[in-house]
C-alpha positions as CSV (number, residue, x, y, z in Angstrom):
1,X,88.4,117.2,99.2
2,X,91.7,117.5,97.4
3,X,94.8,118.8,99.2
4,X,98.2,119.9,97.9
5,X,100.8,118.9,100.5
6,X,104.0,119.6,98.5
7,X,104.8,121.0,95.2
8,X,103.5,118.8,92.4
9,X,102.0,116.4,95.0
10,X,98.2,116.1,95.2
11,X,96.1,113.7,97.2
12,X,92.4,113.2,97.3
13,X,89.9,111.7,99.8
14,X,87.2,109.5,98.2
15,X,85.2,106.5,99.2
16,X,86.9,104.2,96.8
17,X,89.2,103.7,93.8
18,X,89.8,101.0,91.2
19,X,92.5,100.6,88.6
20,X,91.7,98.3,85.6
21,X,93.2,97.1,82.4
22,X,90.5,96.7,79.8
23,X,91.3,94.7,76.7
24,X,89.9,95.6,73.3
25,X,88.1,92.3,73.3
26,X,86.3,93.3,76.5
27,X,88.3,91.3,79.0
28,X,88.7,93.0,82.4
29,X,91.9,92.8,84.5
30,X,91.5,94.4,87.9
31,X,94.9,95.7,89.0
32,X,94.1,97.5,92.2
33,X,91.0,98.5,94.2
34,X,90.2,99.7,97.7
35,X,86.9,101.1,99.1
36,X,85.0,99.8,96.1
37,X,83.8,96.2,95.8
38,X,85.2,93.9,93.1
39,X,81.7,93.1,91.8
40,X,80.8,96.8,91.7
41,X,84.0,97.6,89.7
42,X,83.1,94.9,87.2
43,X,79.5,96.2,87.0
44,X,80.7,99.7,86.3
45,X,83.1,98.6,83.6
46,X,80.7,96.3,81.9
47,X,78.0,99.0,81.6
48,X,80.6,101.5,80.1
49,X,83.0,99.2,78.3
50,X,81.6,99.7,74.8
51,X,82.0,103.4,75.0
52,X,85.5,103.1,76.6
53,X,86.7,100.7,73.9
54,X,85.3,102.9,71.1
55,X,86.8,106.2,72.4
56,X,89.9,104.7,74.0
57,X,90.7,107.9,75.9
58,X,88.2,110.1,77.8
59,X,86.4,111.0,81.0
60,X,82.9,110.3,82.3
61,X,80.9,110.9,85.4
62,X,78.2,108.4,86.2
63,X,75.7,107.8,89.0
64,X,75.2,104.4,90.7
65,X,72.9,104.0,93.7
66,X,73.8,106.9,96.1
67,X,77.2,107.4,94.6
68,X,79.0,109.4,91.9
69,X,81.5,107.4,89.8
70,X,84.3,109.4,88.1
71,X,85.8,107.4,85.2
72,X,89.1,108.3,83.5
73,X,90.5,106.1,80.7
74,X,93.7,106.1,78.7
75,X,94.8,104.3,75.6
76,X,98.3,102.8,76.3
77,X,98.9,101.7,72.7
78,X,99.3,98.1,73.7
79,X,95.8,96.8,73.0
80,X,95.0,97.8,76.6
81,X,93.0,100.7,78.0
82,X,93.8,101.8,81.5
83,X,90.6,102.7,83.4
84,X,90.7,104.5,86.8
85,X,87.5,104.8,88.8
86,X,86.7,107.0,91.8
87,X,83.6,106.4,94.0
88,X,82.3,109.1,96.2
89,X,79.1,110.5,97.8
90,X,76.6,111.8,95.3
91,X,76.3,115.1,97.0
92,X,80.1,115.7,97.2
93,X,81.8,117.6,94.4
94,X,85.4,116.8,93.6
95,X,87.9,119.1,91.8
96,X,87.9,117.3,88.5
97,X,91.2,118.7,87.2
98,X,93.2,117.7,90.2
99,X,91.6,114.2,90.2
100,X,92.5,113.8,86.5
101,X,96.2,114.7,87.3
102,X,96.3,111.8,89.8
103,X,94.8,109.4,87.1
104,X,97.3,110.6,84.5
105,X,100.1,109.9,87.0
106,X,98.9,106.4,87.8
107,X,98.4,105.7,84.1
108,X,102.0,106.8,83.3
109,X,103.3,104.6,86.1
110,X,101.4,101.5,84.8
111,X,102.7,102.1,81.3
112,X,106.2,102.2,82.7
113,X,105.6,98.6,84.1
114,X,106.1,99.7,87.7
115,X,106.0,96.8,90.2
116,X,102.6,96.3,91.7
117,X,103.6,96.9,95.3
118,X,105.2,100.3,94.3
119,X,102.0,101.2,92.3
120,X,99.9,100.3,95.3
121,X,102.0,102.4,97.6
122,X,101.8,105.4,95.3
123,X,98.0,105.0,94.9
124,X,97.6,104.7,98.7
125,X,99.4,108.0,99.2
126,X,97.5,109.8,96.4
127,X,94.1,108.4,96.9
128,X,92.9,108.1,100.5
129,X,89.7,106.6,102.0
130,X,88.2,107.2,105.4
131,X,88.8,104.5,108.1
132,X,86.3,103.2,110.6
133,X,87.1,103.4,114.3
134,X,85.4,101.3,117.0
135,X,86.4,97.7,115.9
136,X,87.9,95.9,118.9
137,X,88.7,92.6,117.2
138,X,88.2,90.7,113.9
139,X,88.0,86.9,113.6
140,X,87.7,85.1,110.3
141,X,86.7,81.5,110.8
142,X,85.6,78.6,108.7
143,X,82.3,76.8,109.5
144,X,84.3,74.0,111.3
145,X,85.7,76.5,113.8
146,X,89.2,76.7,112.3
147,X,90.6,80.2,112.7
148,X,91.9,81.7,109.4
149,X,92.8,85.2,110.6
150,X,92.5,87.4,113.7
151,X,93.4,91.0,114.7
152,X,92.8,92.8,118.0
153,X,93.4,96.3,119.2
154,X,96.3,96.9,121.6
155,X,94.0,96.8,124.7
156,X,92.8,93.3,123.9
157,X,96.1,91.4,123.4
158,X,94.8,88.9,126.0
159,X,92.5,87.7,123.2
160,X,95.5,86.0,121.7
161,X,95.4,83.4,124.5
162,X,91.8,82.5,123.8
163,X,91.4,83.0,120.0
164,X,90.9,79.2,119.5
165,X,88.1,79.1,122.1
166,X,86.5,82.3,120.7
167,X,86.6,80.9,117.2
168,X,85.0,77.6,118.4
169,X,82.3,79.4,120.3
170,X,81.4,81.7,117.3
171,X,81.3,78.7,115.0
172,X,79.3,76.5,117.4
173,X,76.6,79.2,118.1
174,X,76.3,80.0,114.4
175,X,75.7,76.3,113.6
176,X,73.3,76.0,116.6
177,X,71.2,79.0,115.5
178,X,71.1,77.7,111.9
179,X,70.1,74.1,112.6
180,X,67.9,74.4,115.7
181,X,66.4,77.9,115.6
182,X,66.2,79.0,112.0
183,X,66.5,76.4,109.3
184,X,66.0,78.6,106.2
185,X,69.1,78.2,103.9
186,X,69.8,81.9,103.4
187,X,69.3,83.1,106.9
188,X,72.3,83.4,109.3
189,X,73.0,84.7,112.7
190,X,73.9,88.4,112.5
191,X,74.8,89.5,116.0
192,X,75.9,88.2,119.4
193,X,75.5,90.7,122.3
194,X,77.8,91.0,125.2
195,X,76.5,94.0,127.1
196,X,78.6,97.0,125.9
197,X,80.1,95.0,123.1
198,X,78.6,93.1,120.2
199,X,79.9,90.6,117.7
200,X,78.5,91.4,114.2
201,X,78.7,88.4,111.9
202,X,78.8,88.1,108.1
203,X,78.7,84.5,106.7
204,X,79.6,83.8,103.1
205,X,80.7,80.6,101.4
206,X,81.0,78.8,104.8
207,X,83.3,81.4,106.1
208,X,82.3,83.5,109.2
209,X,83.6,87.1,109.6
210,X,83.1,88.2,113.2
211,X,83.7,91.9,114.2
212,X,83.7,92.8,117.9
213,X,82.4,96.3,118.1
214,X,81.7,98.7,121.1
215,X,78.0,99.4,121.2
216,X,78.6,103.2,121.7
217,X,80.8,103.3,118.6
218,X,78.5,101.3,116.4
219,X,77.5,104.3,114.3
220,X,81.2,105.0,113.6
221,X,81.5,101.7,111.7
222,X,81.1,101.9,107.9
223,X,78.9,98.8,107.3
224,X,80.0,98.9,103.6
225,X,83.5,97.9,104.8
226,X,82.2,94.7,106.4
227,X,81.0,93.6,102.9
228,X,84.3,94.7,101.3
229,X,86.4,92.8,103.7
230,X,84.3,89.7,103.1
231,X,84.6,90.0,99.3
232,X,88.3,90.7,99.3
233,X,89.2,87.9,101.6
234,X,87.1,85.3,99.7
235,X,88.6,86.6,96.4
236,X,92.2,86.6,97.6
237,X,92.2,83.2,99.3
238,X,89.6,81.3,97.3
239,X,91.9,78.4,96.5
240,X,93.4,78.3,100.0
241,X,89.9,78.1,101.5
242,X,88.7,75.3,99.2
243,X,91.9,73.3,99.7
244,X,92.4,74.1,103.4
245,X,94.5,71.5,105.2
246,X,95.3,73.4,108.4
247,X,98.0,75.8,107.3
248,X,97.0,79.4,108.1
249,X,100.4,81.1,107.3
250,X,99.2,82.6,104.0
251,X,96.3,84.4,105.6
252,X,98.7,86.6,107.7
253,X,99.2,89.2,104.9
254,X,95.5,90.1,105.1
255,X,96.6,92.8,107.6
256,X,97.1,95.2,104.8
257,X,93.5,95.0,103.6
258,X,92.1,95.3,107.2
259,X,94.3,98.4,107.8
260,X,92.9,100.0,104.7
261,X,89.4,100.1,106.3
262,X,89.7,100.0,110.1
263,X,91.7,101.6,112.9
264,X,92.4,98.8,115.3
């Protein structure tokens, strides 16, 4: 759905968006993305880059899994091609002309060397994705039990007093289940039940992502977002995780990624 709020201002609701600089030699520089995984962006670009580099400017609609991908690309005359991707449900039809106007606006802003934060702000206003409701708390922990990041809803502020204990518990039970119950290398604990609430766990690269979710709101959670948060955190803080020495201050700005996907 595309909506005109004010004169000359259009915004659209999609599942995801990606903004990329594609070099003529095929190098990919991801400028901005939300609602669409980094690996999926790279996969889409790689499968279409020969056509994009050859034509330099154009539009394309493609299908991937159960999604439609709208691809707009522009030659900026600097050995770069700006590619803008939109991901949406296969059965949903977007108004292509209005979508293209948004892409054209974003391309012009990039060519004017607009600062990244300003570009991100404009992209967030013009391209909106649905948010999931029902997440009570999020904990991101390393396998040793050190808490990297946490966020709670307003009704669970008391969690702040116990986040170290909660992190240690999640880490310990994850290790216990791995070593004593299931010793297969690629099998990890997925859920811890607490009556009307469950912890849903995603473990990647020795980092545990724990989402406390109300059972009755389980269906409101977009499971795709759990994978996106995992991918984006590991990509953004890869060096900090590998060289972790106890300082967690750099992880605090992950709030902006969480708030893209969840209402907490």
